[in-house]
C-alpha positions as CSV (number, residue, x, y, z in Angstrom):
1,M,35.6,28.1,-258.3
2,F,32.3,26.5,-257.2
3,H,30.7,29.9,-256.8
4,W,31.6,30.7,-260.5
5,I,30.0,27.3,-261.4
6,Y,26.8,28.5,-259.7
7,E,26.8,31.8,-261.5
8,L,27.3,30.1,-264.9
9,Y,24.9,27.1,-264.5
10,G,22.8,27.8,-261.4
11,N,19.7,28.8,-263.3
12,E,19.9,25.7,-265.5
13,L,20.8,23.2,-262.8
14,G,18.8,23.9,-259.6
15,P,20.9,21.8,-257.2
16,L,23.9,24.1,-258.0
17,R,22.2,26.8,-256.0
18,I,23.8,25.3,-252.9
19,F,27.1,26.9,-254.0
20,N,25.5,30.3,-253.5
21,Y,25.0,29.7,-249.8
22,V,27.9,31.2,-247.7
23,T,27.2,28.8,-244.8
24,F,27.6,25.7,-247.0
25,R,30.8,27.0,-248.7
26,A,32.3,28.1,-245.4
27,M,31.6,24.6,-243.9
28,M,33.1,22.9,-247.0
29,A,36.1,25.3,-247.0
30,G,36.9,24.4,-243.5
31,I,36.6,20.6,-244.2
32,T,38.6,20.9,-247.4
33,A,41.5,22.7,-245.7
34,M,41.5,20.3,-242.8
35,F,41.4,17.3,-245.1
36,I,44.3,18.5,-247.2
37,T,46.4,19.1,-244.0
38,F,45.5,15.8,-242.5
39,V,46.2,13.8,-245.7
40,Y,49.3,15.5,-246.9
41,G,50.7,16.9,-243.6
42,K,53.0,14.0,-242.8
43,S,54.4,14.0,-246.4
44,M,55.0,17.7,-246.2
45,I,56.7,17.4,-242.8
46,D,59.0,14.7,-244.3
47,F,59.7,17.1,-247.2
48,L,60.6,19.9,-244.9
49,R,62.9,17.6,-243.0
50,S,64.6,16.5,-246.2
51,L,65.3,20.1,-247.1
52,K,66.9,20.6,-243.6
53,F,64.3,23.1,-242.6
54,R,64.9,22.4,-238.9
55,E,64.3,24.5,-235.8
56,S,67.2,25.9,-233.8
57,V,66.0,26.4,-230.3
58,R,67.0,29.6,-228.5
59,S,70.0,29.0,-226.2
60,D,68.5,31.2,-223.5
61,G,65.2,29.4,-223.4
62,P,64.0,26.9,-220.8
63,E,66.2,23.8,-220.6
64,S,63.3,21.5,-221.4
65,H,63.2,22.9,-224.9
66,A,66.6,21.7,-225.9
67,Q,65.1,18.3,-227.0
68,K,63.0,20.2,-229.6
69,S,66.1,21.2,-231.6
70,G,66.0,19.6,-235.1
71,T,62.2,19.5,-235.3
72,P,61.1,20.5,-238.8
73,T,60.0,24.1,-239.1
74,M,58.3,26.4,-241.7
75,G,55.1,24.4,-241.1
76,G,53.3,27.6,-242.1
77,L,53.8,26.4,-245.7
78,I,51.4,23.5,-245.0
79,M,48.7,25.9,-243.7
80,I,49.1,28.5,-246.5
81,L,48.9,25.8,-249.2
82,S,45.7,24.2,-247.8
83,L,44.2,27.6,-247.1
84,S,44.9,28.8,-250.7
85,I,43.5,25.7,-252.3
86,S,40.4,25.8,-250.2
87,V,39.7,29.5,-250.7
88,L,40.2,29.2,-254.5
89,L,37.7,26.3,-254.5
90,W,35.0,27.6,-252.2
91,G,35.5,31.4,-252.0
92,N,33.7,34.0,-254.0
93,L,36.7,35.3,-256.0
94,R,34.7,38.3,-257.2
95,N,34.9,39.7,-253.6
96,L,38.1,41.7,-253.8
97,N,38.5,41.7,-250.0
98,V,38.7,37.9,-250.0
99,L,41.5,38.1,-252.6
100,L,43.2,40.9,-250.5
101,L,43.1,38.6,-247.4
102,L,44.6,35.8,-249.3
103,S,47.3,38.0,-251.0
104,S,48.2,39.5,-247.6
105,A,48.5,36.1,-246.1
106,I,50.8,34.9,-248.9
107,A,53.0,38.0,-248.7
108,F,53.5,37.8,-244.9
109,C,54.1,34.0,-245.3
110,G,56.8,34.8,-247.8
111,L,58.5,37.2,-245.5
112,G,58.4,34.7,-242.6
113,F,59.8,32.0,-244.9
114,A,62.7,34.2,-245.9
115,D,63.5,34.8,-242.2
116,D,63.2,31.1,-241.3
117,Y,65.3,30.1,-244.3
118,M,68.1,32.3,-243.1
119,K,67.9,30.9,-239.6
120,S,67.5,27.2,-240.3
121,V,69.4,26.7,-243.6
122,K,71.9,29.6,-243.9
123,K,72.5,29.4,-240.1
124,I,72.4,33.1,-239.7
125,K,71.9,33.9,-236.1
126,G,68.6,35.8,-235.7
127,G,67.7,35.3,-239.3
128,M,66.9,38.3,-241.5
129,R,68.4,41.7,-240.3
130,A,65.8,43.4,-238.0
131,R,65.9,46.6,-240.1
132,S,65.3,44.8,-243.4
133,K,62.5,42.7,-241.9
134,F,60.8,45.7,-240.4
135,L,61.0,47.7,-243.6
136,I,59.5,44.9,-245.6
137,T,56.8,44.5,-243.0
138,I,56.0,48.2,-243.3
139,F,55.9,48.0,-247.1
140,I,53.5,45.1,-247.1
141,A,51.3,46.7,-244.4
142,I,51.1,50.1,-246.3
143,T,50.3,48.3,-249.6
144,V,47.5,46.1,-248.1
145,T,45.9,48.9,-246.0
146,S,46.1,51.4,-248.8
147,I,44.4,49.0,-251.2
148,F,41.6,48.4,-248.7
149,F,40.9,52.0,-247.8
150,Y,41.2,53.4,-251.3
151,F,39.8,50.6,-253.5
152,T,38.2,47.6,-251.9
153,G,36.8,48.8,-248.6
154,K,34.3,51.5,-249.4
155,P,31.0,50.5,-247.8
156,N,27.7,51.0,-249.5
157,T,25.7,51.3,-246.3
158,L,22.1,52.4,-246.1
159,A,20.6,53.5,-242.8
160,S,17.8,50.9,-243.2
161,K,20.4,48.1,-243.4
162,G,22.5,49.1,-240.3
163,I,24.4,51.9,-238.8
164,P,25.6,54.5,-241.3
165,F,29.3,55.0,-241.2
166,E,32.4,56.0,-243.1
167,I,35.2,53.5,-243.8
168,T,37.6,55.6,-241.7
169,D,35.3,55.6,-238.6
170,L,36.4,54.0,-235.4
171,F,34.3,51.7,-233.3
172,L,34.7,50.6,-229.7
173,P,33.4,47.5,-227.9
174,F,30.2,47.9,-225.9
175,W,29.5,51.2,-227.7
176,K,26.8,51.7,-230.2
177,G,27.9,53.5,-233.4
178,P,31.2,55.1,-234.4
179,V,33.1,57.2,-231.8
180,W,35.5,59.0,-234.1
181,N,36.4,59.5,-237.7
182,L,40.1,58.9,-238.1
183,G,40.4,60.5,-241.5
184,V,44.0,60.6,-242.7
185,L,45.0,58.7,-239.6
186,A,43.1,55.6,-240.7
187,I,45.9,54.1,-242.7
188,P,48.7,54.7,-240.0
189,F,46.3,53.2,-237.4
190,A,45.5,50.2,-239.6
191,I,49.3,49.6,-240.2
192,L,49.8,49.7,-236.4
193,V,47.1,47.1,-235.9
194,L,48.4,44.9,-238.7
195,I,52.0,44.9,-237.5
196,G,51.1,44.7,-233.9
197,S,48.9,41.6,-234.4
198,S,51.5,39.8,-236.6
199,H,54.3,40.3,-234.1
200,A,52.1,39.4,-231.1
201,V,51.2,36.1,-232.6
202,N,54.8,35.6,-233.5
203,L,55.8,36.0,-229.8
204,T,53.0,33.6,-228.8
205,D,54.5,30.8,-231.0
206,G,56.8,29.3,-228.3
207,L,55.1,26.1,-227.1
208,D,53.7,23.1,-228.9
209,G,50.2,24.0,-230.0
210,L,50.0,27.3,-228.2
211,A,49.8,29.7,-231.2
212,S,47.9,27.3,-233.5
213,G,45.3,26.6,-230.8
214,T,44.7,30.2,-229.7
215,V,44.6,31.5,-233.2
216,V,42.0,29.0,-234.4
217,I,39.8,30.2,-231.5
218,A,40.2,33.8,-232.6
219,T,39.8,32.9,-236.3
220,A,36.5,31.0,-235.8
221,T,35.1,33.9,-233.7
222,L,36.0,36.4,-236.4
223,G,34.3,34.1,-238.9
224,L,31.0,34.4,-236.9
225,I,31.4,38.2,-236.7
226,A,32.1,38.4,-240.4
227,Y,29.0,36.4,-241.2
228,V,26.6,38.6,-239.2
229,S,28.3,41.8,-240.3
230,G,27.6,40.9,-243.9
231,T,24.0,39.9,-243.2
232,P,21.7,43.0,-243.2
233,V,19.0,41.5,-240.9
234,A,21.6,40.3,-238.3
235,A,23.7,43.5,-238.5
236,N,20.6,45.7,-238.0
237,Y,19.4,43.5,-235.1
238,L,22.8,43.7,-233.3
239,N,23.3,47.4,-234.1
240,I,26.6,46.8,-235.7
241,P,27.8,48.3,-239.0
242,Y,26.5,46.4,-242.0
243,L,29.4,45.5,-244.4
244,P,28.3,44.4,-247.8
245,G,30.1,41.2,-248.8
246,A,31.7,40.7,-245.4
247,H,29.9,37.4,-245.0
248,E,32.2,36.1,-247.7
249,Y,35.2,36.6,-245.3
250,S,33.7,33.8,-243.2
251,V,34.5,31.4,-246.0
252,F,38.2,32.5,-245.9
253,L,38.2,32.3,-242.1
254,A,36.6,28.9,-242.1
255,A,39.3,27.6,-244.5
256,L,42.0,29.1,-242.2
257,S,40.3,27.5,-239.1
258,G,40.3,24.1,-240.9
259,A,44.0,24.5,-241.9
260,L,44.9,25.4,-238.3
261,L,43.0,22.4,-236.8
262,G,44.7,20.1,-239.3
263,F,48.1,21.6,-238.4
264,L,47.4,21.3,-234.7
265,W,47.2,17.5,-235.2
266,F,50.9,17.6,-236.0
267,N,51.8,20.6,-233.8
268,C,50.4,19.4,-230.5
269,H,52.8,18.2,-227.8
270,P,55.2,16.7,-228.7
271,A,55.3,18.7,-231.9
272,Q,56.2,16.9,-235.1
273,V,56.5,20.3,-236.9
274,F,56.7,24.0,-235.9
275,M,55.0,26.8,-237.9
276,G,58.0,29.2,-237.7
277,D,57.7,32.8,-238.7
278,T,56.4,31.4,-242.0
279,G,53.1,30.6,-240.2
280,S,53.0,33.0,-237.2
281,L,53.5,36.2,-239.2
282,F,50.7,35.5,-241.7
283,L,48.4,34.2,-239.0
284,G,48.8,37.4,-236.9
285,S,48.5,39.7,-239.9
286,T,45.4,37.9,-241.1
287,L,43.7,38.5,-237.7
288,G,44.7,42.2,-237.9
289,L,43.5,42.7,-241.4
290,T,40.2,40.9,-240.8
291,A,39.6,43.1,-237.7
292,I,40.3,46.2,-239.8
293,M,37.9,45.1,-242.5
294,L,35.2,44.4,-240.0
295,K,35.8,47.6,-238.1
296,K,36.6,45.6,-235.0
297,E,40.2,46.8,-234.3
298,F,39.7,47.4,-230.6
299,L,37.6,44.3,-230.2
300,L,40.7,42.3,-231.4
301,V,42.4,43.5,-228.2
302,I,39.8,41.5,-226.2
303,L,39.6,38.5,-228.6
304,G,43.4,38.4,-228.9
305,G,44.0,39.0,-225.2
306,I,46.5,36.1,-225.0
307,F,48.6,37.7,-227.8
308,V,48.3,41.1,-226.2
309,A,49.5,39.7,-222.9
310,E,52.5,37.9,-224.5
311,A,53.5,41.1,-226.3
312,V,53.1,43.3,-223.2
313,S,55.1,40.9,-221.1
314,V,58.1,41.3,-223.5
315,I,57.8,45.1,-223.5
316,L,57.6,45.2,-219.7
317,Q,60.5,42.8,-219.3
318,V,62.8,44.7,-221.7
319,G,61.8,48.1,-220.3
320,S,62.2,47.0,-216.7
321,F,65.6,45.5,-217.3
322,K,66.9,48.6,-219.1
323,L,65.5,51.1,-216.6
324,R,66.0,49.2,-213.3
325,G,68.3,46.4,-214.2
326,K,65.7,43.9,-212.9
327,R,63.3,41.5,-214.5
328,I,59.6,41.4,-213.8
329,F,59.1,37.8,-215.1
330,K,61.3,34.9,-214.8
331,M,61.4,34.8,-218.6
332,A,59.5,36.5,-221.4
333,P,57.3,36.0,-223.3
334,L,54.7,35.2,-220.6
335,H,54.3,31.4,-221.4
336,H,58.0,30.8,-220.5
337,H,57.4,32.5,-217.1
338,F,54.7,29.9,-216.2
339,E,57.0,27.1,-217.4
340,L,59.7,28.3,-215.1
341,I,57.4,28.5,-212.0
342,G,56.7,24.8,-212.5
343,W,53.8,24.5,-214.9
344,S,54.2,21.8,-217.5
345,E,54.1,22.8,-221.1
346,E,50.8,21.0,-221.7
347,K,49.2,22.8,-218.7
348,V,50.3,26.2,-220.0
349,V,49.0,25.5,-223.4
350,I,45.6,24.1,-222.3
351,R,45.0,26.9,-219.8
352,F,45.8,29.5,-222.4
353,W,43.3,27.8,-224.7
354,I,40.7,28.0,-222.0
355,I,41.4,31.7,-221.5
356,G,41.2,32.2,-225.3
357,I,37.7,30.5,-225.3
358,L,36.5,32.8,-222.5
359,L,37.8,35.8,-224.3
360,A,35.9,34.7,-227.5
361,I,32.7,34.4,-225.5
362,V,33.2,38.0,-224.1
363,T,34.0,39.2,-227.6
364,L,30.7,37.7,-229.0
365,S,28.8,39.2,-226.1
366,T,29.9,42.7,-227.1
367,L,27.9,42.5,-230.3
368,K,24.7,42.7,-228.3
369,I,25.8,44.5,-225.1
370,Q,26.0,48.1,-226.4
């Protein structure tokens, strides 16, 4: 909205030019989303509690988690609300990819909400049927990625402004320039990235503040990458693909970071609210879609190393048990394993945050080391 005000009256009222600066709008988007979550978070948690949106702790989980049963869930609604308001206020709504990011987040949030509703209100064990949930996830992923590759994601790249490339090109960390043109495989690959990241974050959401803290680190890092990718001078200096309009993604990501920090205030141990699938699915899919838009799909493996480790631990645990009848970890996902070997919940969360920060530093270093 404020960017439209600049376009309409910026020439007449000089001070309104500040709304044209991405850095200013990104900062304000983060502050706005955080403010909304801080101010209205408690009221929304009480509202969720009144609707009986309460967590049912898994019976086979650590015994220490039994006391969490009854905690309000679907806290992802708090984040999606503050994110949407902030983006509508501060985002450049003429940028179709910003609208695509927001639409995708709302769609995945809606899917997560339906699953949480069945578990917490309808008391259906396991929530939505796995096949139905998977098919809906595939449908959303196909829709979002197709829109990007066929309509909103075509770059207008000049050699003088960065590395020439096609939208279907694949880039690797520490490697200058594209390594392979995926062609018709671009959409299936993007769908895999989108679904993989959404479910990896979903698996990480098992301890107070774990998912929200690690995701905010990844989101802020992607925000910096988006800004330099959309700035010709910076992209050319770093030898990364210049993506016209990508700097506007940083406004969206700043708003999401602010919403996450505000949510973390209520989600840290002992949590007053859980995000549920309502939050984790849209957070993970947003990381995946942003990586696709920035041509940083493989870089997300480094940045989201915590999420990758959590997902791999589940795959290894299930595979080992089916093939050998033995478990590799005391419990999967990985954070439960560390709990069962004696780490406190707070220690697991903080150490995972530290690893997340280190991975973010490595991620940013790849922009120059190539």
